[in-house]
C-alpha positions in Angstrom: -12.7 28.6 13.6 -11.9 28.6 9.9 -14.7 27.4 7.8 -13.5 24.4 5.8 -15.4 23.2 2.8 -16.9 19.8 2.6 -14.0 18.5 0.6 -11.6 19.0 3.6 -13.9 16.9 5.7 -14.2 14.2 3.0 -10.5 14.1 2.7 -9.9 13.7 6.4 -12.6 11.0 6.5 -10.9 9.0 3.8 -7.4 9.6 5.1 -8.5 8.3 8.5 -10.0 5.2 6.8 -6.7 4.6 5.0 -4.7 5.1 8.2 -7.0 2.6 9.9 -6.2 -0.1 7.3 -8.9 0.4 4.8 -6.5 1.1 1.9 -9.4 1.0 -0.6 -10.6 4.4 0.6 -7.5 5.9 -1.0 -9.1 5.7 -4.4 -11.5 8.6 -3.4 -8.5 10.8 -2.7 -6.9 9.8 -6.1 -10.2 10.6 -7.9 -10.5 14.0 -6.3 -6.9 15.2 -7.0 -5.8 13.2 -10.0 -6.9 15.5 -12.8 -5.5 18.6 -11.1 -2.1 16.9 -10.5 -2.0 15.6 -14.0 -2.8 19.0 -15.4 0.0 20.6 -13.5 2.5 17.9 -14.4 1.3 17.9 -18.0 2.0 21.6 -18.4 5.7 21.0 -17.7 6.3 17.5 -19.2 5.9 17.3 -23.0 5.2 13.6 -23.3 1.8 12.4 -22.0 3.3 9.0 -21.0 5.9 10.8 -18.8 3.2 13.0 -17.3 1.1 9.9 -16.5 4.1 8.1 -14.9 5.0 11.1 -12.7 1.3 11.6 -11.7 1.3 7.9 -10.6 4.5 8.4 -8.8 3.0 11.4 -6.9 0.1 9.3 -5.6 2.4 6.4 -4.6 4.3 9.0 -2.5 1.2 10.5 -1.1 0.0 7.0 -0.1 3.3 6.1 1.5 3.5 9.4 3.3 -0.1 9.5 4.6 1.1 8.7 8.1 3.1 11.9 8.1 0.1 14.0 7.3 -0.9 16.2 10.2 -4.5 17.1 10.0 -4.0 20.8 11.0 -2.5 21.5 7.5 -4.8 21.7 4.5 -4.7 18.4 2.8 -4.7 19.9 -0.7 -1.6 22.0 0.1 0.1 19.0 1.6 -0.6 16.9 -1.5 0.5 19.6 -3.9 3.8 19.9 -2.0 4.4 16.2 -2.6 3.4 16.7 -6.3 5.8 19.7 -6.6 8.8 17.9 -5.1 8.1 14.6 -6.9 7.8 16.3 -10.3 11.0 18.3 -9.9 13.1 15.3 -8.7 11.7 13.1 -11.4 12.5 15.7 -14.1 16.0 16.1 -12.8 16.5 12.3 -12.9 15.3 12.3 -16.5 17.7 15.1 -17.4 14.8 17.2 -18.6 16.1 20.0 -20.9 15.0 23.5 -20.0 16.2 27.1 -20.2 17.1 28.5 -16.8 15.6 31.8 -16.1 18.6 34.0 -15.6 18.6 37.3 -13.9 19.2 38.8 -17.4 15.5 39.7 -17.3 15.9 41.7 -14.1 17.8 44.3 -16.1 15.0 44.9 -18.5 12.7 47.6 -17.3 9.1 46.3 -16.9 7.7 48.8 -19.4 10.0 47.5 -22.1 8.4 44.1 -22.0 5.5 45.0 -24.1 2.1 43.6 -23.3 1.9 41.8 -26.6 0.6 38.9 -24.5 -2.5 40.9 -23.7 -3.3 41.6 -27.4 -3.3 38.0 -28.3 -6.6 36.1 -27.9 -7.0 33.9 -24.9 -6.9 30.6 -26.9 -3.7 31.6 -28.6 -2.2 32.8 -25.3 -2.7 29.4 -23.8 -1.0 27.7 -26.8 2.0 30.1 -26.4 1.9 29.6 -22.6 2.2 25.9 -23.0 5.2 26.2 -25.3 6.9 28.5 -22.9 6.2 26.5 -19.8 7.9 23.5 -21.3 11.1 25.5 -21.6 11.2 26.7 -18.0 12.9 25.1 -15.1 10.3 22.7 -13.5 10.1 24.5 -10.2 9.3 27.8 -11.9 6.9 26.2 -14.3 5.0 24.6 -11.4 4.9 27.8 -9.5 3.3 29.8 -12.3 1.0 26.9 -13.2 -0.3 26.7 -9.6 -0.8 30.5 -9.6 -2.6 30.7 -12.9 -4.3 27.4 -13.5 -4.9 26.2 -10.0 -5.5 29.7 -8.7 -3.5 29.0 -5.6 -2.8 32.1 -3.5 0.7 33.4 -3.0 0.5 32.2 0.6 -0.5 28.7 -0.5 2.3 28.6 -3.0 4.7 29.7 -0.3 3.5 26.7 1.8 3.7 24.3 -1.1 7.1 25.3 -2.3 8.8 26.2 1.0 9.7 29.7 -0.4 8.8 32.8 1.6 5.9 34.9 0.5 8.3 37.7 -0.6 10.4 35.2 -2.5 7.3 33.8 -4.3 6.3 37.4 -5.3 9.8 38.0 -6.7 9.8 34.7 -8.6 6.3 35.2 -10.0 7.4 38.7 -11.2 10.5 37.3 -12.9 8.7 34.4 -14.4 6.1 36.7 -15.9 8.8 38.8 -17.4 10.4 35.7 -18.9 7.1 34.5 -20.2 6.2 37.8 -21.9 9.7 37.9 -23.4 9.4 34.4 -24.8 5.8 34.8 -25.9 6.7 38.0 -27.8 9.4 36.0 -29.6 6.9 33.4 -30.6 4.3 35.9 -31.8 6.8 37.8 -33.8 8.0 34.8 -35.7 
């Protein structure tokens, strides 16, 4: 049997309470995941108010869909999948402006994208990263945010996004190229 941490048990405990009519127990789920969801959304959405709206929307959807949650799937993964889909559809509705990552980066050999990003201090890297994330298509931005900030594994990201593991690897590689390219532009200004 896979060892699940205490949090999974807590989640299941509160989820069952909500399903049994004690809707007040939902606040525990919100408290546990709210900051993480807000952080992910906030990386992609420039305006704080929009990020807050979308985060709220995510939890409304989670609450409404709780009946569909099957306990064999990890709750965190299930919740992030809703966060992922909700954020993307909200941003499409709001006509969010972003630069699509074309395949033009696929033609650049990896070694030509210099590792300037590694020479910049971590603090600065994060500032540049924030600027670049806001330019990316929301699904790509969420993918890379989950990988770096949330430390989700490639397998988890595959479960969350519905992409195959191989596809997630290709996407991460392409996004990293795009990010290096964009960050280099910012650094050289």
